[in-house]
C-alpha positions in Angstrom: -26.4 47.6 39.9 -29.7 49.2 40.9 -31.6 51.6 43.2 -34.6 50.7 45.4 -36.9 53.4 47.0 -39.3 52.2 49.6 -42.5 53.8 51.3 -45.6 53.1 52.8 -48.7 53.0 50.4 -50.8 56.1 50.4 -53.8 53.9 51.7 -55.4 53.4 55.1 -54.9 49.5 55.2 -53.3 46.7 53.3 -54.8 46.1 49.9 -56.8 43.2 49.1 -55.3 40.5 46.6 -57.7 42.0 43.8 -56.3 45.5 44.4 -52.7 44.3 44.5 -53.2 42.8 41.1 -55.1 46.1 39.7 -52.3 48.2 40.9 -49.4 46.3 39.8 -51.0 45.4 36.5 -51.2 49.0 35.7 -47.4 49.5 36.0 -46.1 46.9 33.7 -47.8 44.7 30.9 -48.5 41.1 31.5 -48.7 38.8 34.6 -47.6 39.7 38.2 -45.9 37.5 40.7 -48.0 36.9 43.7 -47.0 35.0 46.8 -48.7 34.6 50.3 -46.0 32.8 52.3 -44.0 33.4 54.3 -45.0 37.1 53.8 -47.5 38.6 51.2 -45.4 39.6 48.3 -46.3 41.0 44.8 -44.2 42.2 42.0 -45.1 44.0 38.6 -43.7 42.7 35.2 -40.6 44.4 34.0 -40.8 47.9 32.2 -37.7 49.1 30.1 -36.2 52.5 30.0 -33.5 53.5 27.5 -30.1 54.8 28.7 -27.4 56.8 26.6 -25.0 58.5 28.6 -21.4 59.0 29.7 -19.9 57.3 32.8 -16.6 57.6 34.7 -14.3 54.6 34.0 -11.4 55.3 36.3 -8.1 57.0 35.5 -9.9 60.1 34.3 -11.4 58.2 31.4 -15.0 58.3 30.3 -17.1 55.6 28.6 -20.3 55.8 26.8 -23.2 53.6 28.4 -25.9 52.5 26.1 -28.8 49.8 26.9 -31.9 49.5 29.0 -32.7 49.6 32.6 -35.3 47.2 34.1 -38.0 48.7 36.4 -40.4 47.0 38.7 -42.8 47.8 41.5 -42.9 45.4 44.4 -45.7 45.3 47.4 -44.7 43.7 50.6 -47.6 42.9 53.1 -49.9 44.5 50.6 -48.8 47.7 52.1 -45.3 48.7 51.8 -44.3 49.6 48.2 -40.9 49.5 46.5 -39.8 51.3 43.1 -36.9 48.9 41.9 -34.6 49.8 38.9 -31.6 47.8 38.0 -29.3 46.8 35.1 -26.3 44.7 34.3 -23.4 46.6 33.1 -21.2 44.8 30.3 -18.5 45.6 28.1 -19.9 46.2 24.5 -18.6 44.8 21.4 -16.4 47.4 19.7 -16.7 51.0 20.4 -19.7 51.8 17.8 -23.2 52.4 19.0 -25.5 49.7 17.8 -29.1 50.5 16.6 -31.8 50.3 19.3 -33.1 47.0 18.3 -29.9 45.4 19.5 -30.2 46.9 23.0 -33.9 46.1 23.2 -33.0 42.3 22.4 -31.0 42.5 25.6 -33.4 43.8 28.4 -31.8 45.1 31.6 -28.4 45.3 30.2 -26.3 48.5 29.6 -23.1 48.0 27.5 -20.0 50.3 27.8 -18.6 51.4 24.8 -15.2 53.2 24.2 -11.4 52.6 25.1 -11.2 50.7 28.4 -8.6 51.6 30.9 -6.5 48.8 32.4 -7.5 47.2 35.7 -11.1 47.7 36.8 -13.6 48.6 34.0 -15.2 51.2 36.2 -13.4 52.8 39.3 -16.6 53.1 41.5 -19.6 51.1 40.4 -21.8 52.9 42.8 -20.9 56.3 41.0 -21.8 54.8 37.7 -25.3 53.6 39.1 -25.8 57.3 40.0 -24.7 58.4 36.5 -27.1 56.1 34.9 -29.8 57.9 36.9 -31.3 54.7 38.3 -32.7 56.6 41.3 -35.0 58.6 38.7 -36.3 55.5 37.4 -37.1 54.0 40.9 -38.7 57.2 41.6 -40.9 57.4 38.6 -41.9 53.7 39.6 -42.8 54.5 43.0 -44.8 57.6 42.0 -46.7 55.7 39.5 -47.8 53.1 42.3 -48.8 55.9 44.7 -50.9 57.7 42.2 -53.4 54.9 41.2 -57.1 55.9 41.5 -58.2 53.3 44.1 -56.0 54.4 47.0 -57.7 56.7 49.4 -54.6 58.8 50.2 -55.1 58.4 54.0 -51.9 56.4 55.1 -52.0 55.3 58.8 -48.7 57.1 59.6 -46.5 59.5 58.0 -43.2 58.0 56.9 -40.1 59.2 55.0 -39.1 57.4 51.9 -36.1 55.0 52.0 -33.5 55.1 49.2 -30.8 52.3 48.7 -28.3 52.4 45.8 -26.4 48.8 45.2 -23.8 47.6 43.1 -22.6 44.0 42.7 -19.0 43.2 41.3 -18.4 39.8 40.2 -15.2 38.0 41.5 -13.9 34.5 42.7 -13.5 33.9 46.4 -15.9 34.7 49.2 -18.7 37.2 49.4 -18.1 40.5 51.0 -20.9 42.9 51.8 -20.5 46.8 52.5 -23.4 49.0 53.8 -22.9 52.6 54.3 -25.4 55.6 55.4 -24.3 58.6 53.4 -24.8 62.0 54.7 -27.6 62.8 52.3 -29.7 60.0 53.8 -29.1 57.6 50.8 -27.9 54.2 51.8 -25.3 52.4 49.7 -24.7 48.6 49.6 -21.8 47.0 47.8 -21.5 43.2 47.2 -18.5 41.4 45.9 -18.4 37.7 44.9 -22.2 36.5 44.9 -24.6 35.6 42.2 -26.3 38.7 40.4 -29.8 37.2 40.8 -29.2 36.6 44.6 -28.0 40.4 45.0 -31.0 41.9 43.3 -33.4 40.0 45.8 -31.0 40.8 48.7 -30.7 44.5 48.0 -34.5 44.8 48.1 -34.7 43.1 51.2 -31.9 45.3 52.9 -33.9 48.2 51.6 -37.2 47.0 53.1 -35.7 46.2 56.6 -33.6 49.5 56.7 -36.9 51.3 56.1 -38.6 49.5 58.6 -36.1 50.1 61.4 -35.7 53.8 60.4 -39.3 54.3 60.5 -39.8 52.6 63.8 -36.8 54.5 65.4 -38.2 57.6 64.3 -41.6 56.9 65.5 -40.2 55.8 69.1 -38.0 58.9 69.2 -41.1 61.1 68.6 -43.2 59.6 71.0 -43.8 61.0 74.5 -42.4 57.9 76.3 -41.7 58.8 80.0 -43.2 62.3 79.4 -46.9 61.8 79.1 -49.0 58.8 80.6 -48.3 55.5 78.7 -51.7 55.3 77.1 -50.9 58.4 75.3 -47.6 56.9 74.2 -49.2 53.8 73.2 -51.8 55.9 71.0 -48.7 57.5 69.0 -47.1 54.1 68.5 -50.4 52.1 67.7 -50.0 52.4 63.8 -46.5 51.0 64.1 -47.8 48.1 66.0 -50.6 47.5 63.5 -48.8 48.0 60.3 -45.1 47.6 60.5 -44.0 45.1 63.4 -45.4 41.9 61.6 -43.3 42.8 58.3 -39.9 42.2 59.8 -38.8 38.9 58.1 -35.4 38.9 56.8 -34.5 36.8 53.7 -38.0 35.8 53.2 -37.2 34.9 49.5 -33.4 34.9 49.3 -32.6 31.3 50.0 -29.3 30.0 51.2 -27.1 32.6 49.5 -29.2 35.4 50.8 -29.1 34.1 54.4 -25.3 34.1 54.2 -25.3 37.6 52.9 -27.7 38.8 55.5 -26.0 37.3 58.4 -22.7 38.8 57.3 -24.2 42.3 56.9 -26.3 41.9 60.3 -23.1 41.0 62.3 -21.7 44.6 61.0 -24.8 46.7 61.0 -26.6 45.1 63.8 -30.1 45.5 62.1 -31.6 42.5 64.2 -30.3 43.7 67.6 -31.6 47.2 67.2 -35.0 46.1 65.7 -35.4 43.6 68.7 -34.6 46.3 71.2 -37.1 48.7 69.6 -39.6 46.3 69.5 -39.2 45.2 73.2 -39.4 49.1 74.2 -42.9 49.1 72.4 -44.1 46.2 74.1 -42.9 47.5 77.6 -44.8 50.7 77.0 -47.8 48.8 75.9 -47.6 46.6 79.0 -47.1 49.6 81.3 -50.3 51.3 79.8 -52.2 48.0 80.4 -51.0 47.8 84.2 -51.6 51.5 84.5 -55.4 51.0 83.4 -55.9 48.5 85.7 -54.5 50.3 88.9 -57.2 52.1 91.2 -57.3 55.8 90.9 
C-alpha cells in the first residue's frame, strides 16, 4: 500500500539532466534511476521512516503495526514531481515487538502484531494506509523536492497538488481495479490479484495521469473560450500546451501487466477519452486563433 502526491516543480522550465541528478541525490543517498525513453524519468534512491502505531483489523479489533515505510521522489519529463511512500504489510511472527534492527533489516515492510481476527487480516486496506500516515511521508518528500535551492520558484502555471492513496491485496484469479474520487479530493485505488511491484509502478502512473487530466480540465474551464477573442484564450492555455500535453503517455514503464491494469481502469474511468477530448478542444481554439489572425480586419 502507499500514497503518491503529484505536482509541478516550482521552476520555470524542465530541469537539465545535471539539475535532476542534483535534486534527487539530495533526497536519498546513493545512485538515482535515470531514463530518457520513452519519456524522461528519474527516481531517487529509497529513504526509510519508522512506523509504530495501531491499525483497525476488522471485527472491532486493533493490531499493532511496526516496521518501515519506503519513500522516493520521482521526476517525470524533468518538470513534474512525485512524492511516493509505500510499504508491504505482513503478519509478524508472534505478538511481541522486536528490536529496531529486526525491522531495519526488512526495509519497506510493516509487520502486524497481536491477535488476528478470522477471515481478512484487515477489514479495509485503504484505511490502514491512512492509519500508517503514508500521506505525511509522501508530503514530506514532495516538500523536500520543492525546497531545493536551485529552483527559481517561478512555475509556468499554478496547479493543485494531486493525492492518490492505493492498496494492493494479493489473491488468486484475475486482476480487479477500483478507482474512486473521494469527497475530500483524495483519489483511492484498490487493486486485487496483481504482482506488488507492478502495482507500485501502476499506482504512480495513475497518479500522474489523473493529475495531468485534472490540471488540464481546470485550465480549460477557467479559460475564456467563447467569451474573449481566441488569441486571449490561447494565451491562457499556452503554458499547458508547452509543459503538459507531451507528458501523457500511459504505462510508459509498466510492461504487459501494467497495460492490462491500465486498460481495465480506462474502460471504467474514461481517462483517455476525456484527455483526447480536452486536447482536441485546445487544438481547436489554437486553430481558430490562427485563422482569426489571418482574416482581414
